[in-house]
N, C-alpha and C positions, 0 to 999 in steps of 0.2 A: 346534459347537453351530448349531443353525437358525435362520435369523431367524423370528421371531414375525410378520413383515408378512404379510399375505395376498396369494396369489398371484394375479395379474391377468393377463388375455391382453395380450400384446405387441403395440402397434399402432405401424405406421409413422406417426412424427410428421412433419407438412408443416413444421415449423419447422426440419428438419434439412436445409434447402435444401443442395443439393451434395453431401449425405454418402448412398453406396451401401453398404448393410450388405453385409459380405463382398464389396466391390469394391475398385476400384482408384481411391483416394481422394488428392486434393492433400495435402502434408505440411502441417503447423499451421505459422506463422510467429509471432512476435513481433508483437502488434499485433491478432492474430486475435480475434473476439469468436465465443465459444462458450457452448453451454448443457450443463449436466452433467446426464446421464441416467442413472440407476442401472440397472446391468446387469439383466435379466431382469423389470423392473417397470413398469408404465403408470404412471410416476411421474417428477419432475424435481425438481432441487435449488434451491431458492429462498432468496433471503437478504433479512433485514428491517433492513439494517443500519442505516437511520435511526431505528428504533423500539428495538431491543433487542439488535442486534450480533450475533444468531445466524442460523446456515444451519439448514435442515431439508430432509426428504426429503418432498415433498407429492405422494401417491397422487392420481392422476388417476382420476375414473371412469371405467369401463371403455368407455364411448360417447363419451369426451371425446378428442379429440386434439391440443388446442392448450389449454394451461392459461389461466385468465383473467388471471392477473397474470404474462405474459410478461416484462415489465419487470424484475421482480424475479428474474430467471432467468439474466440474461446477465452472464458473465465475459469480461474481457479479458485476454490473456495478454501479460505483460511480463517482461522479464529479472529476475531476483533483483536486490535494490537493496541498497547498503550502508548499516547504520545505526550503525557504530561511533561516528562523530562526534555524531550526535543523542542516543544513549545517552549520552554523556558530558555533553553538555549537559542532559541531563533529570536526570541524577545531581545535577550541579551546582544547577540550579533547585529540585529536591525537598529539598535540604539547607536552604534559606533562610537561609543565612549569608553570602552574598556581599554583601549590603547591612545587615548587622548587625540582622537581624531587624525592618526598617522595613515590608517589604512593598511594595517598589518596582516598577515594570515594569522589564524589564531595558533597557539603552541602545539605542538605534536606532542601526544601523550604516548608515556613509554608503555610497551606490549603488557595486555592485562593477563594477570597470573590467575585469574578465575575471581578474584575479590576485587571491589573498587579501590581508588586511590585512598590512600590514608591521608588523613589531613596534614601530618608531617611530610610526606611525597608533594602534596597539594602546594602546601609554602614553600616548599624547596623549589618547586618548577615556577611557582608565579615568581619568587625574589631572583632567579636567574633570568627568566623571560623579560622580566621589568628593568631589570639593570643593562643585560644586553642591548636592549631596545629603547633604552630611555624612556619608559612608559612613566606617566606622572602618578599614578596612584596604583600600588601594589594589591590592593584590596577589590579593585575591580577586575583586575587581572585573576586574582584568585577566584574571585565569584564565577570568571568564564571557564576558567581550568575545573572546578566543580562541577559547573553545568557541563562542560563536554565529558566529563567522567561518567556523571550521571546519566546523562545521554546514551552513552556507549554501554552502560550497564543495562539500561532500558532496551535498547536494540538486541543485546544478546539475551536479555530474558524472553523476547517476543519471539525471536527465532527458535530459541529451544522450546517454547511452547507450542509454535505452530509445527515444529518437526516429531515433539511428543504426540500432539493429536492426529497428524496426518495418516490418514488410511485407517486408522481404527476408531477415533472417536464419531459417531453418529452426529449428524446435526438433527437437533428435534426443534419443533415449532417452538419460536420463543427465542431461539438461539442467536446471538449475533454473530454475522460473518460479515468478513469483507470480500470482495471479488477483486482480484487482480489479473489484470489483462495479460494472456499468457506471453503474447508476442513482443510486447515493451516493458513487461513488469509493473505497469504504471496502476494504481487503484482506481478502480470505478466508483465515481461518488454521485450522489443525487443531492440536488437542493431545488428548492422552491423558486 
């Protein structure tokens, strides 16, 4: 099935600094900032993450070689992050049962000294929070605090892996990457 988009002349865009069509280009690395340009169109992929979380293909006027909203068209390549612990925490928070339905804010964790919270520290925080806020089940509060601690550790591991690979690790065919919109910090995702 052919695309219904109109065919427009392909222009060499000056925003592709350092890119030579059909030439020898340096490999992409994690941390590089790119602009996505659909093949065969004088267009650019834009993202309005701050407004409505959607990306679109913006067709450019045939005489235009630089989009007026260039800041909405830049994405940073980062290594794929892990979200297992963040999803587990989200599931606990959505259930809204850990506080007996009181609608409390989750407890604040002490600053991280490099290691995740030990079970004894989790128990102490859970008991104090349960007593102070009259929560019905200390086990549910303990599970929440464990999930908060694990999600925080996972976030730190993701950040350190991103920093470790930024600018030095070349992206090879088959590597998983994530695209972060430079202006908003939101992740670009694709779904069917």
